[in-house]
N, C-alpha and C positions, 0 to 999 in steps of 0.2 A: 503494500500501500504506500509505504514512504518512495519508493523508487518511482511509482506511478505519481504521485502529487510533484516529486522533484522533475520527472520528464515535463509534466504541464506545464510547471512554473517557468521552466527553460524555454519551452516553445513558446508560450505567451511573451517571454521576453524580447526573443528574437522577432517576432511578428511586430511589436511596439516599436522596436528599434527601426524596421525597416520602414514603418509608416512616417517616420519624421522625415520632413522634407527638407533638404539641404537649401538654405538661403544665401544669395551672394552679398557680401559686405560690400562690393563695390560695383553693384550692378550699372549699366550704362544704357539710357534711354536717349531717345531723340523724341520730342513732343512736339506738335504745331502748336504755336500760340500767335494771336494776330495782336498787333501793334505797329506803331508808326516811327517812334522818336528814341532820342535818349533817355526822355523820361519814363517812357513805356519800358525800356530797358531795364532801368534803376527797380521800376514798380514789379515788375515780372520777375526778376532774381531776386529780389527781396521776399516776395510772398513765396516762392519755390524754397529759398532758405530759411523760411520761418518754420517748416515742417521738419521736427524732429528726426534725423536720420540723411538727411541730403546733404551731401559733401561738396557739392559742386553744382552750380547752375550758370550757364551763359546761353543768352539769347540772343539772336541774330536777326537783325531787322531786315536785311537784304534776302533770307532765306524764310522768314517768319517760324524759326524753330528755336528751340531750347534742347540744349545737350545738358543732361544731367547725370550725375554718379551720386548713389544713395545706396545705404545700407538697408537689404531688406529685411533684415531682423527687426528694423526699427521703424519703417514705414513702406507705404507702396505706392507705386505710381500714380493711383487715381488718387490718393491725399495731396498731390502734387498739382493734380489737375483743378481739383476743388478749392485749392488755396490762389491758385491765378484766377482762378474764374470769380473767386470773392472779391477781388480788386478790380474787377471789371473788363477782362481781357478773356476772349473764347479763347478755347482749346479744341482741338480735334475731338475729346471725347464730351467735355463739359463747357455748356453755352453759359456767359456771365448773365445775371439776371438784368434786366433793363435799370433799374435802380442804380446797381454798380456800374453800368457802362455810363448812364447819363452823369455821373459823378465825375468820370474823367475830364481833364483837360481838353481843350477844343481841338488842339494839334494830337491828342491822342485819341480822338475818336476815329476809330477805323471802319471801313465799309463792313458790316457785318453780313455774313451768307445766311440766307435763309434755310 
């Protein structure tokens, strides 16, 4: 009986170890973020870096994209999308609410996609 219990316990431990997903501490993502100018760049990057676990965020106006490096153990790329949308900038996954968009400076108001 003791041997049977021991075998079952070892089997269950093996299954639980396999079920754990290894997350990347330096995961790289490119996300589309709409904006126009240097004020947008500062706002977008600040919003992304406010998410705990984001190590690097660089937005490029000419390509309308942001390069991210983040620790997947601490945050998700979806959290970054939401943080950027909360300051008024649309991403390829999350559209900013109209109120946040209207609060942007005139030069920062980009042409929104429908």
